[in-house]
N, C-alpha and C positions, 0 to 999 in steps of 0.2 A: 506491499499497500504507500502511494506517494504520499508525502510533505503536504499537509493540507497547504495551502494557501492564505496568508492573514493579512488583517487592515489592523492600523494602528493611528488611534483617532487621538485628539487629548483630551484629558476626563477634564470635566466644567460642569454650570449646569445647564443644563435640557431649558433648551428658551424655546420663545410662545410659538405658535403655530402660520406657516409662511404660508401667504397666496402663492400660487399656482405659479415654477418658472416660466417666463414667456423667456422665447428662444426662435434658433432656425428649427427646423428643425431635424431628430439626430438620427442621421442613416448607418448602418454597418453590413457587412459580410463576414462571417464567422459561419463555420459549418461541425454543429452540433453532432448527438448520436443517431445513431443508425441517418447515419448521410445525409437527415435536414441541413442548407444552407440560410440559413439568417441574410437576408439579405434583402434594403430597399426598407423597411417593415419602419415604420414610425414609433416615435419615444413618446408613445402615449400622453403626458404630464405635460408635452411643448404644444400640443394641437389645441386650435383653438376650439369653444367651449362644445359650440353646435356640430364636429366632426366625432364630439363623446360623447356617455351616453345616450348611443340609441336603440338601447333595445331596454324595451319593459325586465325590471325581476322577477323571474321566476318563481314563483312561490308555493306551497305545497298541493299539490291536485292530484288527479284522479291518475294519469299514468302517464311514463315518459320515465323523464331525471328528474326527480325529487317529491315522486310519487307519493302518498303517503297510503302504511296499512298498520292497521292498527293487531299488533300482534297476539288474539286474542285465540289465533286458531295456528297451528303449527304452519311456519310457514319457509317454503324450499328457497335455495339462492344461488347464483353459480358466479366462480366469478371469473372472465372472460371479459375481450376483447371487445367492444362497439365502435364502429362511427357513431358520431356527433356532430350534426350542424350546430355548432359555439358560436365559432366567431363566422361572419361571411366569407364564401365563393367557397374553400375548399371545404369535408368535414375530415374531422379530426378523431383520432385516434384514442378512444378513453378504456381503460382500463376495469369493470363495471361491477358493481353487485348489482346482478337480476335474475328480477324474484318474479312472474306471473300470481295473482291475487285474481279470478272472477274473468280469466280471459285477456287480460289486460295485462301488459309488461310492468315492470315499474326498474327504470335504475336507481343505480343509488338512493333509495330510501327511504325516506322518513320514517321512520318505525315509532310506532305510539306503545306503551306501558302505563297499567299504575303496578302500585307499589304494593305488592304486595300477588304481584303474580309473577307464575313462570311459564316463562317462555319456551320453545324450541322454533330455532334454524338448524335450516342443514345447509348444508357448503357443499358442491361439488365445484373443484380446481379444473377450469378446462383453459387455467392458462401454463404455459411449459415450461412454470417455478413455481414453488413450493411457496402458501402464504398461509394467509392466520384472517379469523376477526374475529380484535380485541374487543375485546367491551368495554371502553377508555371512563373510569369513572368508577364504576362496577361494583361494589363489593361479593364474589365470587371466590368460587374454590379456582385449586389449579390449572387441573382439567378442561376448564370452560372458557380461564381469563382471555385466550387465544394470544401468548406470547408466544414471543420465536417456540417454550423449551418440547410446543406440538405444534410442530411445521405439518402441512398436506397436502403432500408430494402430486407434484402435477398428475390428475387423469383423480383421483383419489375421494372420494367424498367421508362428511363427518356432520355430524349432529352436534350442538351449545346446546341446551335443556339445563336453564338453572333458573335461580330464582331471586326476582328484583327487587332488595331489599333497602332501597334507598332513598335519597329523597323526594319528591318533587324535586325537574331540574326540569334540564338543558342539555344530556349527554350524547356520545357518540362509541360509533363503532372504527375501524378503522383496519387496514391488512397490516402486522408487526413481526415479518418474516427475522429472522437477526442478517444484519449484514442488508436487509431487502426494504428495508423499511422506507429507505427517503427516495425510492424511483419507484417504486409501488401507489402512492401515495399523493406523489409529484403526476402520475398517468393516471390516477385519480378515484383508486382502494378507500373511499370513503364517503360515509351518511351519516345522519344526523336522529341520536334515540328518543325520543320526547319521555322522561315523565311521573304522573299524574298521578296527584292523594286527593284528600280533602280537604288537606291546609288551602293547596297549588289552588282547586278549585270554588274556594270558598274569597280568594283572594280575587281570582278572576271573575265573579261574581260583583261582587263590591266596586270592582275597577270600568263593569260594565265594559270591555272590549272581549272579543269577541277572535277567539283563537282561528289564522285564518285575513281575519279582514283589521284589527289596529295590534293584532298582537299576531309577532313573525319574530320568525325564525329567519338570522340572519349568517350565513356560513361565509363563510372571506378565504380567498384564497388568492397564492399567485403562481402564473408559471410561467413558463416562460416556452415562447409559442414562437413557433416561424415564421420565415415567409408562408410554405407550403401550411398553417396551420397545425404544425405536428407542435407534440409536447414535446420538448430535446428535454436531453438529462445526460449531465455524467459521471460518471463513474469516479470518484475520488474527490471530486472538488471539493471544494468548505463552503457550508451559509447556503443554500442554494437558496434564493430571490428569482424573480422572476416580473419581464417588463409588462404580465398583461394582468392584473385586478377581476378573478369573478366568487360574481355575489351569487347564492346561488346557484350558482352555475356559470349563475347569467357573463357576460364580461360588458365590467360598466355600466350599468345596468342604472336604469331610473325607477323610479318610482311616485304616482300616486297619492297623492295624502291629503286629505281634507283641516280644515283649522280644526286640531282638535289636539288633543295627552293620544299618544303613543304608547306603544310598546314595544320593546327590541330585544330580541335574546341572538347576541351576537356570539360570534366562535369560530375564532384562530384558526384556519385548520392545514395554514400551510404548512411551509417544511423548515421554515426557519429565521421569515421577518416576524420580527418585536411592533407587533404594529402600537399607535398612542391614539386610538379615535378619536373625534370628537361631533355631531352638527352644526355645524358650520353658517352662517346665512350674514350673506355678505363681509363685513371686517365682525361680527358680533357671532360669538358661541353662545349660542345657547343654552344651558343651566340643565343637566339632568341628572333623578332622581336612582341613586341605581341601591334596585332590592333583591338581587340576588347574583353568585358567583359559582364557581362550578358546581359544586356543594346542596343547594337547590337557595331557598327565598336566607334574604338576610333577617336581621330579627327585626326591625327599621329602614324605612326608606335613608340614602345619604345624597345631597347635593351633590355633585360634581358638576365641571364644565370639561371635565377628560379622562381618560382611565389610560393606561398602559393593559395593551393583551400581548401576553406571548403564544406562539405554538401551544396549543391542548387548551387553553384558554377558554372560559366564557365568561359571561356579563351577562346582570338582565337590568333594563335600565327604562326609563320613561322618558319620553320629550314631547317640550307640548306646542306645539305648530299655532293656538286656537290667535295666537297675537299675531300672525303674516296674514295676509294677502292672499284671492288669486290671485296665480301668476308668479308670486315668491318664488326662492327657488333654495332648499340648505342643500349646502354640499356635507355629504359625510365621508368626512376627510383624517387621516393621518397624519398628528403636526410633528413638527422635525423636531429631532430631543436627540440626544449626545447618547454613538452608540457605542463608548465604551468598550470598544475593541479595545481595547489595550494589552494582546498575546506578542511579545517580544522576546521571550527565553528562549525561540531556535535560532537567534542568531541576526544576520544578514535580514533586508529588507526582501521579503519574492513578488515577482511578478503583482500585480496590482487583478485581484479578483475581479473585479466586472471585466477583465476578459472576457468568463468564461458567460457571466450573464449581460450579451449587453442589450442597453436601450433602455433597462430595470434601473429603477431610484434604489442608490445607495441607502442599506442600513440605514435608519436616522431620516429621511428627507422625508420629506412631505412627501404625501400621496394623495391622491385624490379617488377613492374606491365609489364611488358612488352616489345621484343624483335624484332626490327629492321636491317635487312640484305640486305646492298649495295648490287646487283646485276647488272650482266654487260645491259649494252644497247645502240645498233651501234649511233657511232657518228651522222647520221643526226637525230636519236629520239630522243640524246636528249636534252631539252629546256635548254633556253639562263641558262649561272650562275650568271647574274646577276639581280639583281627588280625592277623594274620600281621606280620613283619618287616615295616615302607614307608617304614626309609634309603636306598635304592634303586629307587625302582617305574619306574623311566623315563632313560633317555641321552637327559641334554643337557647341551651344552659350557657354560662358562665361559663369563661374558661375558667379548665379546674386548678386546683387545687397541683403543684407540679414537685414538692418540695421534697418526698424521698422519692421521686423517678428517680430511673438510673439516666444516665445523660451516656447516651455513643455521637462520639463529630466526628464528622465527617468533612471531608475537604475537598474542595475545585478545585481542578489542576491541571497545567499542563507541564510535560516536559520534556531538554531540550533538543529532543527529535521528532516533535510534534503536538506526539499523542496523551488527549486526553483524558483522563484518570479522579477517581470516585477518593479518595486516597493511593492508595499501590494497587486498586484496584482496575484494571482495564478489562473488558471480557474479553476482546483478538488475546491475550495474554492464558487469564483466567476461566473462560468458560462457563458450563452449568454448574463449576460446581459453588454452591453459598459461600457464599464471606462473608457471612454468621449467620445466627439459629437463635429465636426469639421465640419462647416460651407460648403456644397459645392464652391468655386474657393480659398473656402481662402490657404492660403498659411502661413506656418509655419516651424519652425529650431527644428527640436528632438535634446538632447544633448540628450545620450545612456552614461553613464556611468559603465564602469565595478568591483567591487572589486575588490580587490587586492587575498583575498582569495576566488576565483572564478577559472576559465579556460575559456578559447576563448569561447564565444558563436560567431553563426554564425544566425545572424539576419533577421528573413524575412518577411517583409513585403507586406499580400495581394491587393493587388486593383493596387496600385501605383510602378511606379519606383520613383528613389530616385536620388539626386546627393553628391556627401559626400565633405562636407564645409571644412570640417578638424577633425585632427588627435588629439591628443598629450596628455605628460603622455604614452606614448607608451613603448615598450618592447625594445632595443637594436635593433632586426634585421627587427624588422620595422620603425624602426628610420632612421638607414639605406640604408633601399631605400626608400625613400623621396624625393620629382620631384620639390615637393610647399615646400615656407617658411609654408604654413602652415600643411606642415606635411604627405600632399596625397603625392602616392606612384604611381602608374602607373594605377595601376588596378582599383582606385579610378576617377578614369579622363576621365568615361564619365556616361553613364546611368547604373541604378544596380539596387538588386530589394532585394540581400542580401549583410550583410557585418562583417566582421567578427573584434566583441568587446576583446581585450587583460585582463589579467586581468592588471586592475591598467589604463588605457587604456580610454581618451573619446573623441567619435568619435560624431559631430555634420553630421547629415544634410539638403540639403533644402529640401520640398518637397511640392508640386504643389495641391492640391486636388478637379482639376478644369476637371468633367468629365462630360460627356451627358445623366448620367443619372437619373432619378427623384424621391424623395420620399426617405427614408432613406436607405439609404443601409450599411449592415456592414464589414466589414472584420477580420481578422485575422492577428497580431502582435504575433510572437514567434519565439522561438532560431528553428534553420531547423538541431539541432542534437536531432535527435526522438525521441527518451528517453527522454530526458528534454522538449521538447514539449509534450508526451505526461505523461508526470508527473507537465503537470501542468505551464509549460515555455510560457506560452501563454494569450494571451488576446484578448477582441472583446472591436473592437472601432467604432462609424459610423457614416460617414458623411450625412447628412438634408439639407435640403432646408434653 
């Protein structure tokens, strides 16, 4: 494996949102994977607004991409390559989970389940390589987790049978074969999983926002797309970022909204790009109410202007368009921030990695994701302009007293050869052997310390959710968001399965390893920058009787 190509930026304050860069259309020529040539393709961020946001946002529907399926019956999916008309012109080859329900074909469907349901999903692997379905964020046993510990070989079939024991929220599923997660997600193997419970349904009734109308998922990714509309990927590259943005599988879409409150469930399913999304009308950022994170609803709503959203993370926000007039436009924009990619332990500067991503906005640059267009509606159809009281929307226990919990120290670092490690573990060196074992039912504090000569790492834990206890030595823009003496920001106030640890930062997590399973259950801990994961920034741990 070749050394990753690294970037170095100065550490400093994250700056405010910037308007889209103006200038000439960028042109390039580069040969990507499988012989695809990137030639004369424009940088969409440099095009005038009328050349962008020309496709309506795809919403959960009855068939095709993002068709909605209730998991109240057994479902059979096949992992296969199909042609899809994502962009104007030639069809794009997309690796997809495909199923048929009632005679209709569903591609990367949005799955719905209730807490307490037992779901039964079969997978037929019609790809030419091994794959899996990882149920991201779910409390599940090893056999049904869908990690690379149990790959499904090409031409084979298996079933995932599991009980949904998670709080309501927006989760997701994706391929997770060891060493091939990055390419398989970049090529399309991912979908959303919506879990509901009585608490969620009660809030939905109070808000008066019907799912699929003013309560919408926004599944955000970026793809490196060639001039022939092929999705390209370079094995061994670092931090794969793309030149096209997809929201709900729609490139740079628009959505028509009425002057009212909306609820958006944002999910970052990009390989590596960390986002800082906000809703911006002209030069004004619309305030949001953050009501949920990875593991579902928060205890109360928190006012925010923007939020850091790393790969694999989800947030649940309310946005008010009621003060806008028909004809007004709002942009869902990822604001500029200091990327803090401070990797310099490997010696001399290496080639600019943007050569692998022609036309892509660099990490930390402002990036427009979607346009929202305010349209008129009859006064009798306009919902109330005020929200119900949001001080007690969910019941979450206070942070536990962890004074007598054992502490497990984990350090994120890079060695002189450019390899990523968690302590001294790298999956290419240590393999499937568990790095440590934990007695079932025990509780631990995990202290994750990121080296200063590093970059932001979204750390994901399989099989369990956690509570963030504290943040220390955080960069200025993260410190500026804290709402507790322990340095927590609003996004830390609920249950999570993925946490960003910034360079130099120390984050402590409280984890309860209770579960209804028996015997040895193995799980993964890894960086959800998928190129880092594939380069071995991952370990196996075991939960035992």
